[in-house]
C-alpha positions as a Markdown table, in Angstrom:
| # | Residue | x | y | z |
|---|---|---|---|---|
| 1 | Met | 12.1 | 2.2 | -20.0 |
| 2 | Leu | 8.5 | 2.7 | -21.0 |
| 3 | Glu | 7.7 | -0.9 | -19.9 |
| 4 | Leu | 9.4 | -0.4 | -16.5 |
| 5 | Thr | 7.6 | 2.9 | -16.0 |
| 6 | Cys | 4.2 | 1.3 | -16.6 |
| 7 | Ala | 5.0 | -1.6 | -14.2 |
| 8 | Leu | 6.1 | 0.8 | -11.5 |
| 9 | Ile | 2.8 | 2.7 | -11.9 |
| 10 | Ile | 0.9 | -0.5 | -11.4 |
| 11 | Ala | 2.8 | -1.2 | -8.2 |
| 12 | Ala | 2.2 | 2.3 | -7.0 |
| 13 | Gly | -1.5 | 1.9 | -7.7 |
| 14 | Leu | -1.6 | -1.4 | -5.7 |
| 15 | Asn | 0.3 | 0.4 | -2.9 |
| 16 | Ile | -2.1 | 3.2 | -2.6 |
| 17 | Tyr | -5.1 | 0.9 | -2.9 |
| 18 | Leu | -3.8 | -1.2 | 0.0 |
| 19 | Leu | -3.1 | 1.8 | 2.2 |
| 20 | Leu | -6.6 | 3.3 | 1.6 |
| 21 | Gly | -9.0 | 0.6 | 0.3 |
| 22 | Gly | -7.1 | -2.1 | 2.4 |
| 23 | Ala | -7.7 | -0.1 | 5.5 |
| 24 | Asp | -11.5 | 0.0 | 4.7 |
| 25 | Tyr | -11.4 | -3.8 | 4.5 |
| 26 | Gly | -9.6 | -3.8 | 7.9 |
| 27 | Gly | -12.4 | -1.7 | 9.3 |
| 28 | Gly | -14.8 | -4.5 | 8.3 |
| 29 | Val | -12.6 | -7.0 | 10.1 |
| 30 | Trp | -12.8 | -4.9 | 13.3 |
| 31 | Asp | -16.6 | -4.5 | 12.8 |
| 32 | Phe | -16.8 | -8.3 | 12.8 |
| 33 | Leu | -14.6 | -8.5 | 15.9 |
| 34 | Ala | -16.1 | -5.6 | 17.9 |
| 35 | Ser | -16.6 | -6.7 | 21.4 |
| 36 | Gly | -17.1 | -5.5 | 25.0 |
| 37 | Lys | -19.4 | -2.8 | 26.3 |
| 38 | Arg | -18.3 | -0.4 | 23.6 |
| 39 | Ala | -18.8 | -2.7 | 20.7 |
| 40 | Glu | -21.6 | -0.6 | 19.1 |
| 41 | Gln | -19.4 | 2.6 | 19.6 |
| 42 | Gln | -16.6 | 0.8 | 17.8 |
| 43 | Arg | -18.9 | -0.1 | 14.9 |
| 44 | Ala | -20.2 | 3.5 | 14.8 |
| 45 | Leu | -16.7 | 4.9 | 14.6 |
| 46 | Ile | -15.8 | 2.4 | 11.8 |
| 47 | Glu | -18.9 | 3.4 | 9.9 |
| 48 | Arg | -18.1 | 7.1 | 10.3 |
| 49 | Ser | -14.5 | 6.6 | 9.2 |
| 50 | Ile | -15.3 | 4.6 | 6.1 |
| 51 | Gly | -18.6 | 6.2 | 5.1 |
| 52 | Pro | -17.7 | 9.3 | 3.1 |
| 53 | Ile | -14.8 | 7.9 | 0.9 |
| 54 | Trp | -14.9 | 4.1 | 0.8 |
| 55 | Glu | -16.1 | 3.8 | -2.8 |
| 56 | Ala | -13.6 | 6.3 | -4.2 |
| 57 | Asn | -10.6 | 4.2 | -3.0 |
| 58 | His | -11.4 | 1.5 | -5.6 |
| 59 | Val | -10.2 | 3.9 | -8.3 |
| 60 | Trp | -6.6 | 2.9 | -7.6 |
| 61 | Leu | -7.3 | -0.8 | -8.2 |
| 62 | Ile | -9.3 | 0.0 | -11.3 |
| 63 | Ala | -6.4 | 2.1 | -12.6 |
| 64 | Ala | -3.9 | -0.7 | -12.0 |
| 65 | Val | -6.1 | -3.2 | -13.8 |
| 66 | Val | -6.6 | -0.9 | -16.8 |
| 67 | Ile | -2.9 | -0.2 | -17.1 |
| 68 | Leu | -2.1 | -4.0 | -16.9 |
| 69 | Phe | -4.7 | -4.6 | -19.6 |
| 70 | Thr | -3.4 | -1.8 | -21.9 |
| 71 | Ala | 0.4 | -2.1 | -21.3 |
| 72 | Phe | 0.8 | -5.8 | -20.8 |
| 73 | Pro | -2.0 | -7.7 | -22.6 |
| 74 | Pro | -0.4 | -11.2 | -22.4 |
| 75 | Ala | 0.1 | -10.9 | -18.7 |
| 76 | Phe | -3.5 | -9.6 | -18.2 |
| 77 | Ser | -4.8 | -12.5 | -20.3 |
| 78 | Arg | -2.8 | -15.1 | -18.4 |
| 79 | Ile | -3.8 | -13.8 | -15.0 |
| 80 | Met | -7.4 | -13.4 | -15.8 |
| 81 | Thr | -7.5 | -16.9 | -17.4 |
| 82 | Tyr | -5.8 | -18.8 | -14.7 |
| 83 | Leu | -7.0 | -16.9 | -11.7 |
| 84 | His | -10.5 | -16.1 | -12.8 |
| 85 | Ile | -12.0 | -18.1 | -9.8 |
| 86 | Pro | -10.4 | -16.0 | -7.0 |
| 87 | Leu | -10.7 | -12.8 | -9.0 |
| 88 | Leu | -14.5 | -13.4 | -9.6 |
| 89 | Leu | -14.9 | -14.2 | -5.9 |
| 90 | Met | -13.0 | -11.1 | -5.0 |
| 91 | Leu | -15.2 | -9.0 | -7.2 |
| 92 | Leu | -18.3 | -10.5 | -5.7 |
| 93 | Gly | -16.9 | -9.7 | -2.3 |
| 94 | Ile | -16.3 | -6.1 | -3.2 |
| 95 | Val | -19.8 | -5.7 | -4.5 |
| 96 | Ala | -21.4 | -7.6 | -1.5 |
| 97 | Arg | -19.3 | -5.5 | 0.9 |
| 98 | Gly | -20.2 | -2.2 | -0.6 |
| 99 | Ser | -23.9 | -3.0 | -1.0 |
| 100 | Ala | -24.2 | -4.3 | 2.6 |
| 101 | Phe | -22.5 | -1.2 | 3.9 |
| 102 | Ala | -24.8 | 1.1 | 2.1 |
| 103 | Phe | -28.0 | -0.8 | 3.0 |
| 104 | Arg | -26.9 | -1.0 | 6.7 |
| 105 | Ser | -26.2 | 2.7 | 6.8 |
| 106 | Tyr | -29.8 | 3.5 | 5.7 |
| 107 | Glu | -31.6 | 0.7 | 7.5 |
| 108 | Ala | -33.4 | 1.7 | 10.7 |
| 109 | Arg | -34.6 | -1.8 | 11.8 |
| 110 | His | -32.1 | -3.5 | 14.2 |
| 111 | Asp | -32.5 | -7.0 | 12.8 |
| 112 | Phe | -31.9 | -5.9 | 9.3 |
| 113 | Arg | -28.9 | -3.8 | 10.3 |
| 114 | Arg | -27.4 | -6.8 | 12.0 |
| 115 | Arg | -27.9 | -9.0 | 8.9 |
| 116 | Trp | -26.4 | -6.4 | 6.6 |
| 117 | Gly | -23.6 | -5.9 | 9.1 |
| 118 | Thr | -22.8 | -9.7 | 9.0 |
| 119 | Val | -22.6 | -9.6 | 5.1 |
| 120 | Phe | -20.4 | -6.5 | 5.3 |
| 121 | Ala | -18.0 | -8.0 | 7.9 |
| 122 | Thr | -17.8 | -11.4 | 6.1 |
| 123 | Ala | -17.0 | -9.8 | 2.8 |
| 124 | Ser | -14.5 | -7.6 | 4.4 |
| 125 | Leu | -12.8 | -10.7 | 5.8 |
| 126 | Leu | -12.8 | -12.8 | 2.6 |
| 127 | Thr | -12.0 | -10.1 | 0.0 |
| 128 | Pro | -8.4 | -9.2 | 1.2 |
| 129 | Ile | -7.6 | -12.9 | 1.6 |
| 130 | Leu | -8.6 | -13.4 | -2.1 |
| 131 | Leu | -6.6 | -10.3 | -3.1 |
| 132 | Gly | -3.5 | -11.6 | -1.3 |
| 133 | Thr | -4.0 | -15.1 | -2.8 |
| 134 | Val | -4.0 | -13.6 | -6.3 |
| 135 | Ile | -0.8 | -11.7 | -5.6 |
| 136 | Gly | 0.8 | -14.8 | -4.1 |
| 137 | Ala | -0.3 | -16.9 | -7.1 |
| 138 | Val | 1.3 | -14.4 | -9.5 |
| 139 | Ala | 4.6 | -14.8 | -7.6 |
| 140 | Trp | 4.2 | -18.5 | -7.1 |
| 141 | Gly | 5.0 | -19.5 | -10.7 |
| 142 | Lys | 2.3 | -22.0 | -11.5 |
| 143 | Ile | 0.7 | -19.8 | -14.2 |
| 144 | Asp | 2.5 | -21.2 | -17.2 |
| 145 | Gly | 1.4 | -21.4 | -20.8 |
| 146 | Gln | -2.1 | -22.5 | -21.7 |
| 147 | Pro | -4.2 | -24.4 | -19.2 |
| 148 | Asp | -4.6 | -28.1 | -20.2 |
| 149 | Ser | -7.5 | -28.9 | -17.9 |
| 150 | Phe | -10.0 | -27.4 | -15.5 |
| 151 | Ser | -7.7 | -28.4 | -12.6 |
| 152 | Ala | -5.2 | -25.8 | -13.8 |
| 153 | Phe | -7.7 | -23.1 | -12.8 |
| 154 | Val | -7.5 | -24.3 | -9.2 |
| 155 | Thr | -3.9 | -25.6 | -8.8 |
| 156 | Ser | -2.6 | -22.3 | -10.1 |
| 157 | Trp | -3.6 | -20.5 | -6.9 |
| 158 | Phe | -4.9 | -23.1 | -4.4 |
| 159 | Gly | -1.7 | -23.9 | -2.6 |
| 160 | Phe | 0.1 | -23.3 | 0.7 |
| 161 | Phe | 2.1 | -20.2 | -0.5 |
| 162 | Pro | -0.7 | -18.2 | -2.2 |
| 163 | Leu | -3.1 | -18.9 | 0.7 |
| 164 | Ser | -0.5 | -17.9 | 3.3 |
| 165 | Val | 0.0 | -14.6 | 1.4 |
| 166 | Gly | -3.8 | -14.2 | 1.5 |
| 167 | Phe | -4.0 | -14.5 | 5.2 |
| 168 | Tyr | -0.9 | -12.2 | 5.5 |
| 169 | Ala | -2.9 | -9.6 | 3.5 |
| 170 | Leu | -5.8 | -10.0 | 5.9 |
| 171 | Ala | -3.5 | -9.3 | 8.9 |
| 172 | Met | -2.0 | -6.4 | 7.1 |
| 173 | Val | -5.3 | -4.6 | 6.5 |
| 174 | Ala | -6.5 | -5.3 | 10.0 |
| 175 | Phe | -3.3 | -3.7 | 11.4 |
| 176 | Leu | -3.7 | -0.7 | 9.1 |
| 177 | Ala | -7.3 | -0.1 | 10.1 |
| 178 | Ala | -6.6 | -0.4 | 13.8 |
| 179 | Val | -3.8 | 2.1 | 13.6 |
| 180 | Tyr | -5.8 | 4.5 | 11.5 |
| 181 | Leu | -8.8 | 4.3 | 13.9 |
| 182 | Thr | -6.6 | 5.4 | 16.8 |
| 183 | Val | -6.3 | 8.7 | 15.0 |
| 184 | Glu | -10.0 | 8.8 | 14.0 |
| 185 | Ala | -11.3 | 8.2 | 17.5 |
| 186 | Thr | -12.1 | 11.3 | 19.5 |
| 187 | Glu | -13.0 | 9.5 | 22.8 |
| 188 | Thr | -10.1 | 8.3 | 25.0 |
| 189 | Asp | -11.7 | 4.9 | 25.7 |
| 190 | Leu | -12.3 | 4.2 | 22.0 |
| 191 | Arg | -8.8 | 5.2 | 21.1 |
| 192 | Glu | -7.5 | 2.9 | 23.8 |
| 193 | Asp | -9.6 | 0.0 | 22.4 |
| 194 | Phe | -8.1 | 0.4 | 19.0 |
| 195 | Arg | -4.6 | 1.0 | 20.4 |
| 196 | Arg | -4.8 | -2.5 | 22.0 |
| 197 | Lys | -6.2 | -3.9 | 18.7 |
| 198 | Ala | -3.4 | -2.3 | 16.8 |
| 199 | Leu | -0.7 | -3.7 | 19.1 |
| 200 | Gly | -2.3 | -7.2 | 18.9 |
| 201 | Ser | -2.6 | -7.1 | 15.2 |
| 202 | Ala | 1.0 | -5.9 | 14.9 |
| 203 | Phe | 2.0 | -9.1 | 16.7 |
| 204 | Val | -0.2 | -11.2 | 14.4 |
| 205 | Leu | 1.3 | -9.5 | 11.3 |
| 206 | Gly | 4.8 | -10.4 | 12.5 |
| 207 | Val | 3.8 | -14.0 | 13.0 |
| 208 | Met | 2.1 | -14.1 | 9.6 |
| 209 | Ala | 5.3 | -12.7 | 8.0 |
| 210 | Ala | 7.3 | -15.4 | 9.6 |
| 211 | Glu | 4.7 | -18.0 | 8.5 |
| 212 | Val | 4.9 | -16.8 | 4.8 |
| 213 | Leu | 8.7 | -17.1 | 4.8 |
| 214 | Ala | 8.5 | -20.6 | 6.4 |
| 215 | Val | 6.0 | -21.7 | 3.8 |
| 216 | Ala | 8.1 | -20.2 | 1.0 |
| 217 | Ser | 11.1 | -22.2 | 2.1 |
| 218 | Phe | 9.4 | -25.5 | 1.0 |
| 219 | Asp | 6.6 | -24.4 | -1.3 |
| 220 | Ala | 8.3 | -21.5 | -3.2 |
| 221 | Pro | 12.0 | -21.5 | -2.5 |
| 222 | Glu | 12.7 | -19.4 | -5.6 |
| 223 | Ile | 10.7 | -16.6 | -4.0 |
| 224 | Leu | 12.7 | -16.8 | -0.8 |
| 225 | His | 15.8 | -16.5 | -3.0 |
| 226 | Asp | 14.4 | -13.5 | -4.9 |
| 227 | Leu | 13.6 | -11.7 | -1.7 |
| 228 | Thr | 17.2 | -12.0 | -0.5 |
| 229 | Arg | 19.3 | -12.1 | -3.6 |
| 230 | Thr | 20.6 | -8.5 | -3.7 |
| 231 | Arg | 22.0 | -5.9 | -1.3 |
| 232 | Trp | 19.0 | -3.6 | -1.8 |
| 233 | Ser | 16.6 | -6.4 | -0.8 |
| 234 | Trp | 18.4 | -6.7 | 2.6 |
| 235 | Ala | 18.3 | -2.9 | 2.9 |
| 236 | Leu | 14.6 | -2.9 | 2.2 |
| 237 | His | 14.0 | -5.7 | 4.8 |
| 238 | Ala | 15.9 | -3.5 | 7.3 |
| 239 | Val | 13.9 | -0.4 | 6.7 |
| 240 | Thr | 10.7 | -2.4 | 6.9 |
| 241 | Ala | 11.8 | -3.8 | 10.3 |
| 242 | Val | 12.6 | -0.3 | 11.5 |
| 243 | Ala | 9.2 | 1.0 | 10.4 |
| 244 | Ala | 7.5 | -2.0 | 12.0 |
| 245 | Val | 9.3 | -1.5 | 15.3 |
| 246 | Gly | 8.8 | 2.3 | 15.1 |
| 247 | Ala | 5.0 | 1.8 | 14.6 |
| 248 | Ile | 4.8 | -0.5 | 17.7 |
| 249 | Val | 6.8 | 2.0 | 19.8 |
| 250 | Ala | 4.7 | 4.9 | 18.7 |
| 251 | Leu | 1.5 | 2.9 | 19.6 |
| 252 | Trp | 3.0 | 2.0 | 22.9 |
| 253 | Arg | 3.9 | 5.6 | 23.6 |
| 254 | Arg | 0.5 | 6.8 | 22.2 |
| 255 | Phe | 2.0 | 8.9 | 19.4 |
| 256 | Phe | -0.8 | 7.9 | 17.1 |
| 257 | Arg | -0.1 | 10.1 | 14.1 |
| 258 | Trp | 3.5 | 8.8 | 14.0 |
| 259 | Ala | 2.1 | 5.3 | 14.3 |
| 260 | Arg | -0.1 | 5.9 | 11.3 |
| 261 | Leu | 2.8 | 7.2 | 9.2 |
| 262 | Leu | 5.1 | 4.3 | 10.2 |
| 263 | Ala | 2.4 | 1.7 | 9.7 |
| 264 | Gly | 1.8 | 3.0 | 6.2 |
| 265 | Ala | 5.5 | 3.0 | 5.5 |
| 266 | Gln | 5.9 | -0.6 | 6.8 |
| 267 | Val | 3.1 | -1.8 | 4.5 |
| 268 | Ser | 4.5 | 0.2 | 1.5 |
| 269 | Phe | 8.0 | -1.3 | 2.0 |
| 270 | Ile | 6.4 | -4.8 | 2.0 |
| 271 | Ile | 4.6 | -4.2 | -1.3 |
| 272 | Trp | 7.7 | -2.7 | -3.0 |
| 273 | Gly | 9.8 | -5.5 | -1.7 |
| 274 | Trp | 7.5 | -8.0 | -3.4 |
| 275 | Ala | 7.4 | -5.9 | -6.6 |
| 276 | Phe | 11.2 | -5.6 | -6.8 |
| 277 | Ser | 11.6 | -9.3 | -6.2 |
| 278 | Gln | 9.4 | -10.0 | -9.2 |
| 279 | Tyr | 11.6 | -8.0 | -11.6 |
| 280 | Pro | 11.9 | -8.6 | -14.5 |
| 281 | His | 8.9 | -10.9 | -14.4 |
| 282 | Leu | 5.3 | -9.8 | -14.4 |
| 283 | Val | 4.0 | -13.3 | -14.1 |
| 284 | Lys | 6.4 | -16.0 | -13.0 |
| 285 | Pro | 7.9 | -18.2 | -14.1 |
| 286 | Asp | 8.5 | -17.0 | -17.6 |
| 287 | Leu | 6.6 | -13.8 | -18.6 |
| 288 | Ser | 8.8 | -10.8 | -18.3 |
| 289 | Leu | 7.5 | -7.2 | -18.5 |
| 290 | Tyr | 9.5 | -6.7 | -21.6 |
| 291 | Glu | 8.1 | -9.7 | -23.4 |
| 292 | Ala | 4.5 | -8.9 | -22.4 |
| 293 | Ala | 4.7 | -5.2 | -23.2 |
| 294 | Ala | 2.5 | -3.6 | -25.8 |
| 295 | Pro | 4.2 | -1.6 | -28.7 |
| 296 | Pro | 6.1 | 1.5 | -27.6 |
| 297 | Phe | 3.6 | 3.8 | -29.3 |
| 298 | Thr | 0.8 | 2.3 | -27.2 |
| 299 | Leu | 2.8 | 2.7 | -24.0 |
| 300 | Gln | 3.6 | 6.4 | -24.9 |
| 301 | Leu | -0.1 | 7.1 | -25.4 |
| 302 | Leu | -1.0 | 5.3 | -22.2 |
| 303 | Leu | 1.6 | 7.4 | -20.2 |
| 304 | Leu | 0.3 | 10.6 | -21.7 |
| 305 | Ala | -3.3 | 9.6 | -20.9 |
| 306 | Leu | -2.2 | 8.8 | -17.3 |
| 307 | Ala | -0.4 | 12.1 | -16.9 |
| 308 | Ala | -3.5 | 14.0 | -18.2 |
| 309 | Gly | -5.8 | 12.0 | -16.0 |
| 310 | Ser | -3.7 | 12.5 | -12.9 |
| 311 | Leu | -4.2 | 16.2 | -13.3 |
| 312 | Val | -7.9 | 15.6 | -12.6 |
| 313 | Leu | -7.7 | 12.6 | -10.3 |
| 314 | Val | -5.1 | 13.6 | -7.7 |
| 315 | Pro | -6.6 | 17.1 | -6.9 |
| 316 | Ser | -10.1 | 15.5 | -6.8 |
| 317 | Met | -9.0 | 12.8 | -4.3 |
| 318 | Tyr | -7.1 | 15.4 | -2.2 |
| 319 | Tyr | -10.2 | 17.6 | -2.1 |
| 320 | Leu | -12.4 | 14.7 | -1.2 |
| 321 | Phe | -10.2 | 13.7 | 1.7 |
| 322 | Arg | -9.9 | 17.4 | 2.7 |
| 323 | Val | -13.7 | 17.9 | 2.7 |
| 324 | Phe | -14.3 | 15.0 | 5.0 |
| 325 | Gly | -11.4 | 15.8 | 7.3 |
| 326 | Lys | -9.1 | 12.9 | 6.5 |
| 327 | Ile | -6.2 | 15.2 | 5.8 |
| 328 | Gly | -5.4 | 18.8 | 6.7 |
| 329 | Gly | -7.7 | 19.3 | 9.7 |
| 330 | Pro | -11.5 | 19.0 | 10.5 |
| 331 | Pro | -14.1 | 18.5 | 7.8 |
| 332 | Ile | -15.0 | 21.5 | 5.6 |
| 333 | Thr | -18.6 | 22.6 | 6.4 |
């Protein structure tokens, strides 16, 4: 039970990170794709929306990594060994993205702002692809035992299925960001711009979901089986589809807050569907969460530390979002 609780907390951390930090990456995608006569207004809205809280969202990813390291050391070791190339590139992307965003925000010269904006947008495109690729590789089942050659550090993640999951993750964060920005926009024209982007990205997300399933059918058939093996998995697929259709209808009818809620639910159901399909494995094909778990006493101390830390973290994050008007009304001044 302790092992399962720690694994569920890791999944919850990844869920929250994708909903909050993932949407920040999506903002960078739309910064890159800003077009038309309101392109600069679109970029300004993205910058205002991300600006106050973008760095704080990484706390959820950090928490998930620390829990993995403490609760499941063999799984952490295997993932960090086999997947160190995409993980290192992802880390560089996070650093480059954050640095470029900060430098662009304080740069007055147009040419330099444009250059930093290019770095910010490029890193925002690549980082979620790498994150999705890592998740796809963990599920793919090529991380097995000790690597026998350097090629194992590439073949463990560079394949059709992991890369398709990477592009699926990119479509997901772009969709989330566009939906969130319909709520953030205060001008009708800007809101309509992002409404159209959200509807378009919802279509792309559906296409990418079908593409991932198609690739899985020949490159990872066991994953396709795991996603459909139980009654609850079909129920989860059904509620995911309902949330997806509901988000599209809400966008079409201009119920933007409902669209935000349903889009977040859709993405959350996707993440939990993957997490449940992994059970009981942490790393496929052969490392279960029970085999990889630290001693029970360590897990007990970890859960106590998490409970104590959450008493500080959760109210702090709530207050941060409340101060900058992300929840509960306008910013506190």
